[in-house]
DRENLUM-928504 format. One record per residue (C-alpha): residue in one letter; chain; x, y, z. Coordinates in steps of 0.5 Angstrom, whole numbers, padded with zeros to 4 digits, m for minus. Layout:
DRENLUM-928504
A, A, X, Y, Z $
...
END
This chain:
DRENLUM-928504
M, A, 0021, 0010, 0042 $
S, A, 0026, 0011, 0036 $
F, A, 0028, 0009, 0029 $
K, A, 0034, 0005, 0032 $
N, A, 0029, 0001, 0036 $
L, A, 0026, m0001, 0030 $
V, A, 0032, m0003, 0026 $
S, A, 0035, m0007, 0032 $
G, A, 0029, m0011, 0033 $
K, A, 0026, m0017, 0030 $
K, A, 0020, m0015, 0027 $
L, A, 0019, m0013, 0020 $
P, A, 0015, m0007, 0018 $
V, A, 0009, m0006, 0014 $
I, A, 0010, 0000, 0009 $
F, A, 0005, 0005, 0007 $
I, A, 0007, 0008, 0001 $
G, A, 0003, 0015, m0001 $
S, A, 0004, 0019, m0007 $
G, A, 0010, 0023, m0005 $
L, A, 0014, 0017, m0007 $
S, A, 0012, 0017, m0014 $
R, A, 0013, 0024, m0014 $
R, A, 0020, 0023, m0012 $
Y, A, 0022, 0018, m0017 $
L, A, 0017, 0018, m0023 $
D, A, 0016, 0026, m0022 $
S, A, 0008, 0024, m0022 $
P, A, 0003, 0030, m0022 $
D, A, 0000, 0031, m0015 $
W, A, m0008, 0031, m0015 $
D, A, m0009, 0038, m0018 $
N, A, m0004, 0037, m0024 $
L, A, m0007, 0030, m0025 $
L, A, m0014, 0033, m0026 $
I, A, m0011, 0039, m0030 $
K, A, m0008, 0034, m0035 $
T, A, m0014, 0031, m0036 $
L, A, m0017, 0037, m0038 $
Q, A, m0012, 0039, m0043 $
F, A, m0014, 0032, m0046 $
I, A, m0021, 0036, m0048 $
G, A, m0018, 0042, m0050 $
K, A, m0018, 0046, m0043 $
N, A, m0012, 0049, m0039 $
E, A, m0010, 0050, m0032 $
R, A, m0014, 0057, m0032 $
D, A, m0021, 0053, m0033 $
F, A, m0019, 0048, m0027 $
K, A, m0018, 0054, m0022 $
R, A, m0024, 0057, m0024 $
L, A, m0028, 0050, m0023 $
K, A, m0024, 0049, m0016 $
S, A, m0026, 0056, m0014 $
R, A, m0033, 0056, m0016 $
I, A, m0034, 0049, m0012 $
K, A, m0030, 0051, m0006 $
N, A, m0034, 0058, m0005 $
K, A, m0040, 0054, m0005 $
P, A, m0043, 0056, 0002 $
E, A, m0044, 0048, 0004 $
N, A, m0037, 0047, 0002 $
R, A, m0033, 0052, 0006 $
N, A, m0031, 0048, 0011 $
L, A, m0028, 0042, 0007 $
I, A, m0021, 0040, 0006 $
N, A, m0017, 0041, 0000 $
G, A, m0018, 0033, m0001 $
E, A, m0025, 0033, m0001 $
I, A, m0026, 0039, m0005 $
N, A, m0021, 0036, m0011 $
A, A, m0026, 0030, m0010 $
K, A, m0032, 0034, m0012 $
V, A, m0028, 0037, m0018 $
A, A, m0026, 0030, m0020 $
A, A, m0033, 0028, m0020 $
E, A, m0035, 0034, m0025 $
I, A, m0029, 0033, m0029 $
E, A, m0031, 0026, m0030 $
N, A, m0038, 0028, m0033 $
E, A, m0035, 0033, m0037 $
F, A, m0029, 0029, m0040 $
N, A, m0034, 0023, m0042 $
E, A, m0039, 0027, m0045 $
F, A, m0034, 0031, m0049 $
F, A, m0030, 0024, m0051 $
Y, A, m0036, 0021, m0054 $
E, A, m0038, 0027, m0058 $
S, A, m0031, 0029, m0061 $
D, A, m0025, 0026, m0065 $
L, A, m0022, 0023, m0058 $
I, A, m0026, 0017, m0060 $
E, A, m0022, 0016, m0066 $
K, A, m0015, 0018, m0063 $
Y, A, m0016, 0013, m0057 $
P, A, m0021, 0007, m0060 $
D, A, m0018, 0002, m0055 $
W, A, m0022, 0006, m0050 $
L, A, m0028, 0005, m0053 $
D, A, m0027, m0003, m0055 $
E, A, m0025, m0004, m0048 $
G, A, m0031, m0001, m0045 $
V, A, m0027, 0003, m0040 $
N, A, m0029, 0010, m0037 $
P, A, m0026, 0015, m0041 $
F, A, m0024, 0019, m0036 $
R, A, m0021, 0014, m0031 $
K, A, m0017, 0011, m0037 $
C, A, m0014, 0018, m0039 $
I, A, m0012, 0018, m0032 $
A, A, m0009, 0011, m0033 $
T, A, m0006, 0013, m0039 $
I, A, m0002, 0019, m0036 $
L, A, 0001, 0015, m0031 $
Q, A, 0003, 0009, m0035 $
G, A, 0008, 0014, m0039 $
L, A, 0012, 0015, m0033 $
N, A, 0019, 0012, m0031 $
V, A, 0024, 0013, m0026 $
M, A, 0028, 0019, m0026 $
K, A, 0035, 0018, m0028 $
E, A, 0038, 0022, m0022 $
K, A, 0034, 0018, m0017 $
E, A, 0036, 0011, m0020 $
E, A, 0041, 0010, m0014 $
E, A, 0036, 0012, m0009 $
V, A, 0031, 0007, m0012 $
S, A, 0036, 0001, m0012 $
L, A, 0036, 0002, m0005 $
F, A, 0029, 0002, m0004 $
K, A, 0028, m0004, m0008 $
A, A, 0033, m0008, m0004 $
L, A, 0027, m0007, 0002 $
K, A, 0023, m0012, m0002 $
N, A, 0025, m0018, 0003 $
K, A, 0025, m0013, 0009 $
T, A, 0018, m0012, 0010 $
I, A, 0012, m0016, 0011 $
A, A, 0007, m0013, 0006 $
A, A, 0006, m0006, 0003 $
I, A, 0000, m0002, 0002 $
T, A, m0001, 0004, m0002 $
T, A, m0006, 0009, m0004 $
N, A, m0002, 0010, m0011 $
Y, A, m0005, 0008, m0018 $
D, A, 0002, 0007, m0021 $
T, A, 0005, 0001, m0022 $
L, A, 0012, 0003, m0019 $
L, A, 0012, m0002, m0013 $
E, A, 0010, m0008, m0016 $
Q, A, 0016, m0007, m0022 $
L, A, 0021, m0005, m0016 $
F, A, 0019, m0011, m0012 $
N, A, 0018, m0015, m0018 $
L, A, 0012, m0018, m0015 $
P, A, 0008, m0024, m0019 $
K, A, 0000, m0022, m0020 $
E, A, m0002, m0027, m0015 $
S, A, 0001, m0022, m0010 $
I, A, m0002, m0016, m0012 $
F, A, m0009, m0014, m0009 $
I, A, m0013, m0008, m0012 $
G, A, m0019, m0005, m0009 $
Q, A, m0022, m0006, m0002 $
P, A, m0026, m0013, m0005 $
Q, A, m0019, m0016, m0006 $
L, A, m0017, m0015, 0001 $
F, A, m0020, m0022, 0004 $
N, A, m0018, m0025, m0003 $
P, A, m0018, m0033, m0001 $
N, A, m0011, m0033, m0004 $
S, A, m0008, m0028, 0000 $
L, A, m0002, m0030, 0005 $
D, A, m0002, m0024, 0009 $
L, A, 0006, m0024, 0007 $
G, A, 0010, m0021, 0002 $
E, A, 0004, m0018, m0002 $
L, A, 0002, m0011, m0004 $
Y, A, m0005, m0008, m0003 $
K, A, m0007, m0002, m0008 $
I, A, m0013, 0000, m0004 $
H, A, m0015, 0006, m0008 $
G, A, m0014, 0002, m0015 $
C, A, m0009, 0002, m0020 $
V, A, m0008, 0004, m0027 $
T, A, m0009, m0003, m0030 $
D, A, m0016, m0003, m0028 $
P, A, m0018, 0004, m0029 $
N, A, m0025, 0003, m0027 $
N, A, m0024, 0002, m0020 $
I, A, m0019, 0008, m0019 $
V, A, m0022, 0012, m0013 $
I, A, m0022, 0019, m0015 $
T, A, m0029, 0022, m0014 $
E, A, m0033, 0024, m0008 $
H, A, m0037, 0018, m0010 $
D, A, m0031, 0014, m0010 $
Y, A, m0029, 0016, m0003 $
K, A, m0036, 0015, 0000 $
N, A, m0036, 0008, m0002 $
F, A, m0029, 0007, 0000 $
K, A, m0031, 0010, 0007 $
N, A, m0037, 0006, 0008 $
N, A, m0033, 0000, 0007 $
A, A, m0027, 0002, 0011 $
K, A, m0028, m0003, 0016 $
L, A, m0026, m0008, 0011 $
F, A, m0019, m0005, 0010 $
T, A, m0019, m0004, 0018 $
A, A, m0020, m0011, 0019 $
K, A, m0014, m0013, 0014 $
L, A, m0009, m0008, 0017 $
L, A, m0011, m0010, 0024 $
T, A, m0009, m0017, 0022 $
L, A, m0002, m0015, 0019 $
I, A, 0000, m0010, 0024 $
S, A, m0002, m0014, 0030 $
E, A, 0005, m0016, 0031 $
N, A, 0009, m0012, 0026 $
P, A, 0010, m0004, 0026 $
V, A, 0008, 0001, 0021 $
I, A, 0012, 0006, 0017 $
F, A, 0009, 0011, 0013 $
I, A, 0013, 0014, 0007 $
G, A, 0010, 0019, 0002 $
Y, A, 0005, 0022, 0006 $
S, A, 0005, 0029, 0010 $
I, A, 0003, 0028, 0017 $
D, A, m0004, 0032, 0016 $
D, A, m0005, 0028, 0010 $
P, A, m0013, 0026, 0010 $
N, A, m0012, 0019, 0008 $
M, A, m0007, 0018, 0013 $
Q, A, m0011, 0021, 0018 $
Q, A, m0017, 0017, 0016 $
I, A, m0013, 0011, 0016 $
L, A, m0011, 0012, 0023 $
S, A, m0018, 0014, 0026 $
D, A, m0021, 0008, 0023 $
L, A, m0016, 0004, 0026 $
V, A, m0017, 0007, 0033 $
S, A, m0024, 0007, 0033 $
C, A, m0024, m0001, 0032 $
L, A, m0020, m0002, 0039 $
S, A, m0021, m0001, 0046 $
S, A, m0017, 0004, 0050 $
E, A, m0012, m0002, 0053 $
Q, A, m0011, m0005, 0046 $
I, A, m0009, 0002, 0043 $
K, A, m0004, 0003, 0049 $
S, A, m0001, m0004, 0046 $
L, A, 0000, 0000, 0039 $
I, A, 0005, 0005, 0042 $
N, A, 0011, 0003, 0039 $
H, A, 0008, 0001, 0032 $
F, A, 0008, 0007, 0028 $
Y, A, 0013, 0011, 0024 $
F, A, 0013, 0016, 0019 $
V, A, 0018, 0019, 0014 $
E, A, 0017, 0026, 0013 $
Y, A, 0020, 0030, 0007 $
N, A, 0024, 0036, 0009 $
E, A, 0027, 0039, 0003 $
G, A, 0035, 0039, 0004 $
E, A, 0036, 0036, 0011 $
E, A, 0041, 0031, 0010 $
N, A, 0041, 0028, 0017 $
L, A, 0035, 0024, 0020 $
I, A, 0032, 0028, 0025 $
E, A, 0027, 0025, 0030 $
K, A, 0021, 0028, 0033 $
E, A, 0014, 0026, 0036 $
Y, A, 0007, 0027, 0034 $
L, A, 0001, 0026, 0038 $
F, A, m0004, 0023, 0035 $
E, A, m0011, 0024, 0038 $
A, A, m0017, 0019, 0036 $
K, A, m0023, 0016, 0040 $
S, A, m0023, 0008, 0041 $
Y, A, m0029, 0004, 0040 $
D, A, m0031, 0005, 0048 $
G, A, m0031, 0012, 0047 $
K, A, m0025, 0014, 0050 $
L, A, m0020, 0020, 0047 $
S, A, m0014, 0016, 0046 $
V, A, m0007, 0019, 0045 $
F, A, m0001, 0015, 0042 $
P, A, 0006, 0018, 0039 $
I, A, 0008, 0017, 0032 $
S, A, 0015, 0017, 0031 $
I, A, 0017, 0022, 0026 $
I, A, 0024, 0022, 0022 $
S, A, 0024, 0028, 0018 $
T, A, 0029, 0028, 0012 $
D, A, 0031, 0029, 0005 $
N, A, 0036, 0023, 0005 $
Y, A, 0031, 0018, 0004 $
A, A, 0037, 0014, 0002 $
E, A, 0040, 0014, 0009 $
V, A, 0033, 0011, 0011 $
Y, A, 0033, 0005, 0006 $
K, A, 0040, 0004, 0009 $
E, A, 0038, 0003, 0016 $
L, A, 0032, m0001, 0014 $
A, A, 0036, m0006, 0010 $
K, A, 0039, m0007, 0017 $
L, A, 0033, m0011, 0019 $
T, A, 0034, m0018, 0020 $
P, A, 0028, m0023, 0019 $
T, A, 0028, m0029, 0023 $
M, A, 0026, m0033, 0018 $
N, A, 0026, m0033, 0010 $
I, A, 0020, m0029, 0007 $
N, A, 0020, m0033, 0001 $
T, A, 0020, m0040, 0005 $
V, A, 0015, m0038, 0010 $
K, A, 0010, m0036, 0004 $
Q, A, 0012, m0043, 0001 $
V, A, 0010, m0046, 0008 $
K, A, 0004, m0042, 0009 $
R, A, 0001, m0043, 0002 $
I, A, 0002, m0051, 0003 $
V, A, m0001, m0051, 0010 $
K, A, m0007, m0047, 0007 $
D, A, m0008, m0052, 0001 $
I, A, m0008, m0058, 0006 $
V, A, m0013, m0055, 0010 $
L, A, m0017, m0053, 0004 $
E, A, m0017, m0060, 0001 $
S, A, m0015, m0067, 0002 $
T, A, m0009, m0069, m0002 $
E, A, m0006, m0076, m0004 $
A, A, 0001, m0078, m0003 $
Q, A, 0006, m0077, m0008 $
S, A, 0009, m0084, m0010 $
G, A, 0017, m0084, m0011 $
N, A, 0023, m0083, m0007 $
E, A, 0024, m0076, m0007 $
E, A, 0028, m0073, m0002 $
V, A, 0024, m0070, 0004 $
L, A, 0027, m0066, 0009 $
T, A, 0023, m0066, 0016 $
I, A, 0024, m0059, 0020 $
L, A, 0022, m0056, 0026 $
L, A, 0019, m0049, 0025 $
E, A, 0025, m0045, 0028 $
D, A, 0029, m0049, 0024 $
I, A, 0026, m0046, 0017 $
N, A, 0032, m0043, 0015 $
K, A, 0035, m0049, 0013 $
L, A, 0031, m0049, 0007 $
S, A, 0033, m0046, 0001 $
E, A, 0029, m0042, m0004 $
T, A, 0030, m0048, m0009 $
K, A, 0025, m0053, m0010 $
Q, A, 0027, m0058, m0005 $
K, A, 0022, m0062, m0002 $
F, A, 0020, m0061, 0005 $
A, A, 0015, m0064, 0010 $
I, A, 0010, m0060, 0016 $
A, A, 0009, m0064, 0022 $
I, A, 0004, m0062, 0028 $
G, A, 0005, m0065, 0034 $
N, A, 0010, m0067, 0040 $
V, A, 0017, m0064, 0039 $
K, A, 0020, m0071, 0041 $
E, A, 0016, m0075, 0037 $
I, A, 0017, m0071, 0031 $
T, A, 0024, m0071, 0032 $
S, A, 0025, m0078, 0033 $
I, A, 0021, m0080, 0026 $
A, A, 0026, m0075, 0022 $
P, A, 0030, m0078, 0017 $
K, A, 0038, m0079, 0019 $
END
């Protein structure tokens, strides 16, 4: 398994985007610093955050928790303190729209912090290379709250799905879409950040796993912006594996790629990481993840840009949408003499991205070809 095999293949990947990408391009705060910034809104500082985190971490029942689990507990306490302060302070006068919107003040504060970020000037060239991957991926999934991806890919609202309840939205086409599984700054109340939020997310994890299985059944997955020991990534893979048999897991051996940040490394260094998890039939399974270790993300994007889809993504979306509409409702034939192009699925690239009319036929190929206009 190698990165070159992915690039030379015909399968477009699903990309998983973590917070490291936003830090790289927006200089966005990490989890600790995001919580510190919310405390600063209520007159506290970094020292107050460290004191609170240390107190929670050193409770006997919390000593074996990982950093992410500790931060989720810290976030829950800050949320309570922040909201109580907001309603009793002049913040309510400074941000009256937070009250008018009926939004959770703590979560609105997080959204306000992240909405003020812009792409750093020194990263604009690299970002333009990432932006060019829009039609080189099947779908994008992110745990980030910011709107970097939808802005770079210029995604319409109907192609963005926020939170777990939206994973099986009837309007979803499973193609060229963005799934924001931990919420978004545009809908602050649904941001996943506290211990309670993560428990709810985990309780409904099978919803996301089912969606992921749909997306990756025939397509590879690339993780960008995560560390290899990131609990989000580890949990996603564990939940995925737990729904598969050991035989099904073997079929995913060439599915997972991981871009690992390696400060100062200009080359693309490939190595293998062996991920262990239990399948639903109780067998311990180990499968390799191909790691590309580098600081040269521009080169990664240039390589991925070589991917050549067998069909035009926008055209396929158009076809899927029409087929879906036909299945969901009967439609009356339109009158008129507008040009109609009858095609076979393998000839779908004949279609342009214009508003050209076309027909879809299901049946014997010879019969379909015989009725096509000359």
